[in-house]
N, C-alpha and C positions, 0 to 999 in steps of 0.2 A: 104682222108676220116677222119682219127683220128683228124686232125687239125680242120676240120669243126665241129666235135662232141664237141671238147673242147670249140670251139668258141660259139656254141649254149648253152652249159652248162654254160659258163661264162655269157652269155647274159641273161639267165633265172634267174640267182641268183640275180642280182640287181632288177629285176622286182618283185621278190617275197619279197625281203627286203622292197621295196617301199610299197607293199600291207600291210605288217605287220606294217609298220610305220604309214600308213594311218589309219589302224584299231585302233592302239594305240592312235593316235591323237583324233579320234572320241571318244574313251572311256574317254580320259582325258577331252575333252570338255564337254561330258555328265556329268561327275562327277562334274566338276566346275559349270555347270549350275544348277545341283541339289543342290549343296552346297549354291550357290547364292540365289536360290529360298527359301531354308530353312532359310537362314539368314534374308531375307526380311520378311518372314511370322512370324518369332519368334526369340527372342533374343538368345535362346539356339541353338547350332549347331545340325543340323539335318543330320543324317548319312544315313537314309533310308527313304522310302516313308511313312511308318507307323507312325513314330513320328510326321511327318508334319501334318498328318490327325488328330492326337490326339491334337496337338497344336491348330489347327483350331477349333475343337470342344470345347476346353477349352476357347478359346477366345470368341466364340459365347455365351457360358454360362455366362461369365463375363459381356459381353455387355447386355445380357438378364437380369442379376441380377441388373446391374446399371440402366437399363431402368425401371425395376420394382420399384427400390428404388426412383428414380426421380419422377415417376408417383405417387407413394404413398405420397411423400412429397408435390407434387403439389396439390393432392387431399386434404391432411390435411390442407394446406395453404388456399385452397379455402373454406373449411368448416370454418376455423377460420375467414376469411374475411366475410363470410355470417353471422357468429355469431355476429361479431362486427357491421356489417351493421344493423342487426336486433335489437341489443341493442341501437344503435344510433337512429334508427327509433322510437323505444319505448320511448327513452328519449325525442326526439323531440315532439312526440305526447303528452307525459305527460306535457312538458313545454307549448305546445300550449293549452292544456286543462286548465292548471293553469292560463295562461294569460287570457283565455276566461272567466274563473270563476271570476278573479279579475276585469275584465272589466264589467262583468254583475253586480258584487257587487257594483262597483263604480257608475254604471248607476242607480241601485236601490237606493243607498244612495242619489244621486243627485235628483232623482225623489221625495224621501221623503222630502228632504230639500225644494225643489220647492213647494211641496204641503203645507208644513208648512208655507212657506213665503206667499203663496197665501191665506191660511186660515187666517193668521194674518192680511194680507192686507184687506181681506173681513171684518174681525171683526172690524178693524179700520174704514173702510168706513161706516159700519153699525152704529158705534158709532158716526161718524161725521154726518151722514145723519139723525140719530134719533133726533128729536126736543127735546130740553131741556125744560122740563115742567117749566113754569114760577111759581115762588114761590108766593103763595097767602098770603095776609094779611087780618086780620079781619077789617071790617069797624067800627073801634072803636079807641079810643085814643091810646090804646096799639098798635094796628095794624098800625096806622099812624106813630107813633114814630119809630117803628121797620122798616117800609118801608123807612122812611126818613133816618135812620141810614145806611141802606144798600146803598142808593144812595150817602150819604155823604162819606162813606168808599171808594166807587168807584171813587169819585171825589177828594179825599184827603182832605175833610173838617173835622176838628176835632170836637169832641163832644161825649157825653155819653148819655145813656138813662136817668140817674138820672138828668143830667144837663138840658136836654130838658124838661123832665116832670116837674121839679121844676119851670122853667120859664113859661111854658105853664099855669100851675095852677095859678101862680101869675097874669099873664097878661089877661087870658080869662076864667079861671076855666074849660078849656077843651072844650069851645064852638067854633067851627070853623067859625061860622057866627057872632062872637062878633065884635062890632064896637065902638069906642070911639068918642062921639060927644061933649065932653065938655072940653078936654084939649087944649093946645095951638095949637096943630096940627089941631084939628077940627076948631078952631077959624081961622086958616090960610087956611081952606078949604081942607086940606089933612088929614082927620082923620085916625087913626090907625085901622087896620082891621085884622081879623083872629085870629088863635090860639096864635100867638106870637106878635100880635098887630104891624104889619109892615105897614108903610105908603107907598102909591103907588110908589113914586119915588125910595125909598129904594128897594122895591120888584123888580122893573124893573131893577135897577142897579145891583142887586146881584142875579137875577133869575138864577136858576141852569138848564142847558140844559137837556132836556128829561122830564122835569116836566111841568105841566099845567101852562098856563099864567093867570089863574084865581086866584086872590089873596086870595079868600076864599077856594081854594082847600087845604085841610089839609097838604098834603105832600109837595106841592109847597110852601106853607107859611112857614112850618118848615125849609125846606132846604135853602130858601132864607134868612130867619132870622139868621140861623146858619152860613151861608156864610158871612153875614154882621158882625156878632159878631166875627168870626175868624179873619177878616181883622182889626177890631177895637180893640178887647180885647184879641185876641189870641185863644179864644174858647168860645162857649156858656156856658161852665162850669164855666167860670170866671164872668158871669153876675149874679148879685144877686139883681138887682133892675131895675127900668126903664132905658132903654138904647136908 
């Protein structure tokens, strides 16, 4: 009997020791797990559950503050972008308005220039179309001489009013129908006729285009005689006697 009692007492002791060791191991493992959890959640060493909860609250506050700061900055940036976009839109609108005004001004200037050109053209056309009134001369010796001088100038025939008048008065006394029936020309059958006493062959040879072919026509007679004198004497002004 005593032997068995000792044996049972000895067998119980190891079992109790194993229970104590197991409990201690569980405690150590729980402590390590708590420490590891605290280390992962926060840089500082967490010894109890209460500091870990405080760290979590602080971390949430920081994140909340960071989020608020980022949101505020994004909102400010968005407002700045909207302002820049509005300014650019206003500048583009102003540039477009200026370009439109310049284009309109250029179109108005071109229209005015076109109108001025058309007006000038119409004025020129009217001047071209309007008939030039023919200059009239009196049916007198003065008028005949002046008309003859106008034709002579256009044809390049030299002569002056005084030269014509002087020779006319000597040859016919200003009578356009005067005829010489007594000189050598009359004897030869070609009497001198008209204001400047021109024989028919000379009148025909030196007739001035545009004048009458009637030898008694005052203007035709004067211009033909002046044309003959220009070829033979240089000018009717150089004739001072029968020619």
